[in-house]
C-alpha positions as CSV (number, residue, x, y, z in Angstrom):
1,M,142.8,145.8,116.9
2,G,140.2,145.9,114.2
3,R,137.7,148.6,113.6
4,T,134.8,146.6,115.2
5,E,136.8,146.0,118.3
6,M,137.8,149.6,118.6
7,T,134.2,150.6,118.3
8,L,133.2,148.1,121.0
9,E,135.9,149.3,123.4
10,A,134.8,152.9,122.8
11,T,131.3,152.0,123.6
12,V,132.2,150.2,126.8
13,N,134.2,153.2,128.0
14,S,131.4,155.6,127.3
15,S,129.3,157.2,130.0
16,P,126.2,155.2,131.3
17,T,124.0,157.8,129.7
18,T,125.4,157.2,126.2
19,I,125.1,153.4,126.6
20,A,121.5,153.8,127.7
21,E,120.8,155.9,124.6
22,L,122.5,153.4,122.3
23,V,120.3,150.5,123.5
24,G,117.1,152.6,123.5
25,H,116.5,152.9,127.2
26,R,115.6,156.1,129.1
27,T,117.6,157.1,132.2
28,T,114.6,158.9,133.7
29,E,111.7,157.2,135.4
30,T,108.8,156.3,133.1
31,F,105.8,158.5,133.7
32,A,102.4,156.8,133.7
33,L,103.7,153.2,133.6
34,L,103.7,152.8,129.8
35,D,106.8,153.6,127.8
36,E,106.7,156.7,125.6
37,E,106.5,154.8,122.3
38,S,103.4,153.0,123.5
39,K,101.8,156.2,124.6
40,R,102.6,157.9,121.3
41,E,101.0,155.0,119.4
42,I,97.8,155.1,121.5
43,R,97.6,158.9,121.1
44,R,98.0,158.6,117.3
45,A,95.1,156.1,117.3
46,L,93.0,158.5,119.5
47,L,93.7,161.4,117.2
48,Q,92.4,159.4,114.2
49,A,89.4,158.3,116.3
50,V,88.6,162.0,117.1
51,C,88.9,163.0,113.4
52,I,86.5,160.2,112.4
53,P,83.8,160.1,115.1
54,G,82.6,156.6,115.8
55,Y,85.2,154.8,113.7
56,Q,87.0,151.9,115.4
57,V,90.8,152.4,115.2
58,P,93.0,149.4,115.9
59,F,96.0,149.8,118.2
60,G,98.6,147.6,119.8
61,S,97.1,146.8,123.1
62,R,99.8,146.3,125.7
63,E,99.9,143.8,128.6
64,M,98.7,145.6,131.7
65,P,98.7,144.7,135.4
66,V,94.9,144.1,135.1
67,A,93.3,141.3,133.2
68,R,91.8,142.2,129.8
69,G,88.1,142.6,130.3
70,W,88.7,144.5,133.6
71,G,89.4,147.9,132.1
72,S,92.8,147.4,130.4
73,G,91.7,149.4,127.4
74,G,90.3,152.4,129.4
75,L,93.4,152.3,131.6
76,Q,95.8,152.5,128.5
77,V,93.8,155.4,127.2
78,T,94.0,157.2,130.6
79,L,97.8,156.6,130.9
80,A,98.4,157.8,127.3
81,C,96.4,161.0,128.0
82,V,97.4,161.9,131.5
83,G,99.7,164.8,132.3
84,A,101.4,165.9,135.5
85,D,98.8,168.6,136.1
86,D,95.8,166.4,135.8
87,A,93.5,165.0,138.5
88,V,91.8,161.7,137.9
89,K,88.4,160.3,139.0
90,V,87.6,156.6,138.4
91,I,84.1,155.1,138.9
92,D,82.7,151.6,138.5
93,Q,78.9,151.6,137.9
94,G,78.9,155.1,139.4
95,D,80.7,154.1,142.6
96,D,84.1,155.6,143.4
97,E,84.7,152.9,146.0
98,G,84.1,149.8,143.9
99,V,87.0,147.3,143.8
100,N,87.7,147.9,140.2
101,A,87.6,151.7,140.5
102,V,89.9,151.8,143.6
103,N,92.5,149.5,142.0
104,L,92.6,151.4,138.7
105,R,92.7,154.8,140.4
106,R,95.5,153.6,142.7
107,L,97.5,152.3,139.7
108,V,97.1,155.6,137.9
109,T,98.1,157.8,140.8
110,M,101.0,155.6,142.0
111,S,102.5,155.6,138.5
112,T,102.1,159.4,137.9
113,G,101.9,161.1,141.3
114,I,98.9,163.1,140.2
115,D,96.0,164.0,142.4
116,E,92.9,161.8,142.7
117,T,89.4,163.0,143.4
118,T,85.8,161.9,143.7
119,E,84.4,165.2,142.5
120,V,83.7,165.8,138.9
121,D,84.5,169.6,139.0
122,E,87.9,168.8,140.4
123,A,88.8,166.1,137.9
124,T,90.2,166.5,134.4
125,L,90.2,162.8,133.4
126,I,87.3,160.7,134.4
127,Q,87.6,156.9,133.7
128,S,84.3,155.0,134.0
129,R,82.9,151.6,133.7
130,H,79.2,151.6,132.6
131,R,78.1,155.1,133.8
132,I,78.4,158.7,133.0
133,P,78.6,160.9,136.1
134,E,75.4,162.8,136.9
135,D,77.2,166.1,137.2
136,D,77.6,168.4,134.2
137,M,80.9,168.2,132.5
138,N,82.6,170.9,130.3
139,E,85.3,171.4,127.8
140,N,88.0,170.7,130.4
141,H,86.9,167.2,131.0
142,I,87.8,164.0,129.1
143,L,85.6,161.0,129.8
144,I,87.2,157.6,129.2
145,L,84.8,154.7,129.0
146,Q,85.9,151.1,129.4
147,V,84.6,148.9,126.6
148,P,84.0,145.2,126.8
149,V,82.7,144.7,123.3
150,P,83.3,147.6,120.8
151,E,81.5,146.0,117.9
152,P,77.8,147.1,117.9
153,L,76.9,144.7,115.2
154,R,78.3,141.6,116.9
155,G,74.9,140.4,117.9
156,I,73.6,140.2,114.3
157,E,76.7,139.2,112.4
158,R,79.8,137.2,113.4
159,D,81.9,137.4,110.3
160,I,84.6,140.1,110.7
161,R,84.8,140.7,106.9
162,E,81.1,141.2,106.7
163,L,81.1,143.5,109.7
164,A,83.9,145.6,108.0
165,R,81.8,145.8,104.8
166,M,78.7,146.9,106.7
167,H,80.5,149.7,108.4
168,A,82.3,150.8,105.2
169,E,79.0,151.0,103.3
170,A,76.9,152.2,106.3
171,D,74.7,149.2,105.7
172,Y,72.9,149.0,109.0
173,S,69.6,147.7,107.8
174,R,70.0,144.5,109.8
175,M,70.3,146.5,113.0
176,W,67.0,148.2,112.2
177,V,65.4,144.8,111.6
178,S,66.8,143.5,114.9
179,L,65.2,146.5,116.7
180,Y,61.9,145.9,114.8
181,E,61.8,142.2,115.8
182,D,62.5,143.1,119.4
183,K,59.6,145.6,119.3
184,V,57.2,143.1,117.7
185,R,58.2,140.2,120.0
186,N,58.1,142.1,123.3
187,G,55.9,145.1,122.6
188,V,58.8,147.5,123.5
189,I,62.4,147.7,122.5
190,T,64.0,145.8,125.4
191,Q,67.7,146.6,124.8
192,S,68.8,148.8,127.6
193,T,72.5,148.9,128.2
194,G,74.7,149.4,125.2
195,Y,71.9,150.8,123.1
196,P,73.1,151.4,119.5
197,C,73.6,155.0,118.5
198,L,74.5,156.8,115.2
199,V,77.4,159.2,115.6
200,A,77.7,162.2,113.3
201,S,75.1,160.6,111.0
202,R,77.7,158.0,109.9
203,Y,78.8,155.2,112.2
204,I,76.8,153.1,114.6
205,V,78.8,152.7,117.8
206,A,78.5,150.6,121.0
207,T,78.0,153.1,123.8
208,T,79.3,150.4,126.2
209,P,77.0,149.0,128.8
210,I,75.9,152.5,130.0
211,P,72.2,152.7,130.6
212,R,69.9,154.4,128.2
213,W,69.6,157.1,130.9
214,D,73.1,158.3,130.0
215,I,72.8,158.4,126.2
216,P,71.3,161.8,125.8
217,R,74.3,163.3,127.7
218,L,76.6,162.2,124.8
219,H,74.6,164.2,122.2
220,Q,76.3,167.6,121.6
221,S,78.3,167.2,124.8
222,K,80.8,169.7,125.8
223,F,83.4,167.1,126.8
224,L,85.5,164.6,124.8
225,T,84.5,161.0,125.2
226,L,87.1,158.3,124.4
227,F,86.4,154.6,124.3
228,G,89.1,151.9,125.0
229,A,88.7,148.2,124.4
230,G,91.9,146.4,125.4
231,R,90.8,142.9,124.8
232,E,89.5,143.8,121.2
233,K,92.4,146.2,120.6
234,R,90.2,149.1,119.5
235,V,89.7,152.7,120.4
236,Y,87.0,155.1,119.1
237,A,85.8,158.6,120.1
238,I,82.9,161.0,120.3
239,P,84.3,164.5,120.0
240,P,82.6,167.5,121.7
241,Y,79.5,169.0,120.0
242,T,78.9,165.9,117.9
243,D,75.4,164.5,117.1
244,V,74.7,161.2,118.9
245,E,71.3,159.8,117.8
246,P,69.9,156.6,119.4
247,L,68.4,154.3,116.8
248,T,64.6,154.4,117.0
249,F,61.6,154.6,114.7
250,E,59.5,157.7,114.1
251,D,56.4,156.2,115.8
252,V,58.5,154.6,118.6
253,P,60.2,157.4,120.6
254,F,63.4,156.7,122.5
255,E,62.8,156.4,126.2
256,V,65.2,156.2,129.1
257,E,64.8,153.9,132.2
258,S,62.4,155.0,134.9
259,A,61.2,153.7,138.2
260,D,57.8,155.3,138.7
261,G,57.5,157.0,142.1
262,A,60.9,155.7,143.3
263,T,63.3,158.0,145.2
264,C,66.8,157.5,146.6
265,R,66.6,156.2,150.1
266,L,69.7,158.2,151.1
267,C,69.2,161.6,149.5
268,G,65.5,161.5,148.3
269,S,66.4,162.3,144.7
270,S,64.0,161.2,141.9
271,D,65.9,162.8,139.0
272,S,69.0,160.7,139.0
273,F,69.7,157.2,137.7
274,L,68.4,154.9,140.5
275,V,69.4,151.3,141.1
276,E,67.5,148.8,143.3
277,M,69.3,147.8,146.4
278,P,70.1,144.0,146.4
279,G,67.9,142.0,148.7
280,K,65.6,144.9,149.5
281,Q,62.5,145.2,147.4
282,E,61.3,148.7,146.6
283,S,64.5,150.2,148.0
284,W,66.4,152.4,145.6
285,S,69.6,154.5,145.7
286,C,71.5,156.7,143.4
287,S,74.0,154.9,141.1
288,D,76.4,157.9,141.3
289,T,77.5,157.7,144.9
290,A,79.6,161.0,144.8
291,W,76.6,162.9,143.5
292,C,74.3,161.3,146.1
293,R,76.7,162.2,148.9
294,R,76.8,165.8,147.8
295,Q,73.0,166.0,147.6
296,R,72.8,164.9,151.2
297,N,75.3,167.5,152.3
298,T,73.5,170.4,150.6
């Protein structure tokens, strides 16, 4: 019997654990759906993103049990960051009971066994689509935003090489021109969701389709904000206590959305982000349903 045959026989007679180690499989159940190598790669990309606020870091986006464009990037970031002692809150447009939020929350909790919650003060990880919760968050929170289009300059330039040059040289003059043309054409800057912001006086970022109402909450925030774009295979971050400045002109102050005189029909609030009820004119409600529910109970 040759050396190769002896080695093969020894391998076959080895314990199942040894065989599993030889072929690179783990004998324990995978925590948080993704394999450990995938999670390590995502965490390395996130560390780079935190070190360079606003910089888009490429990563190997995995196939997920949700379609790209439905939160696969945010989901991968959540699964890479989650630990056994965490509690997760997932919202869609401020609603904990939206179809997207319920399915993503169920996937996270079923693959980890961690607690789920609708309350910000009970959560450590908050994954969101298009909103930042109304409640104050602190250093113990990580906000993870799902990103459909991470490139803030996509509307003014399509060439990837030119976009890379513009970011490398901080050449954002065309973005300023775009805002100026918007102001001249419409009398006001009409861009609302995804308003461009300068992070740490260096990179312009896409804040995702959050309303302008939420942007001031990113400036010098106590919490870490992570952005995940699964379809575009990019992550970026805004670390705590980082300057986030919405692009605006000295004589055109930045303004958030307002509905003059409107109040929530459920809790009566006028100091939260309100959305108009579909099919009902002049009927408004809080976008953040958990916050609204708590206001009614106090």
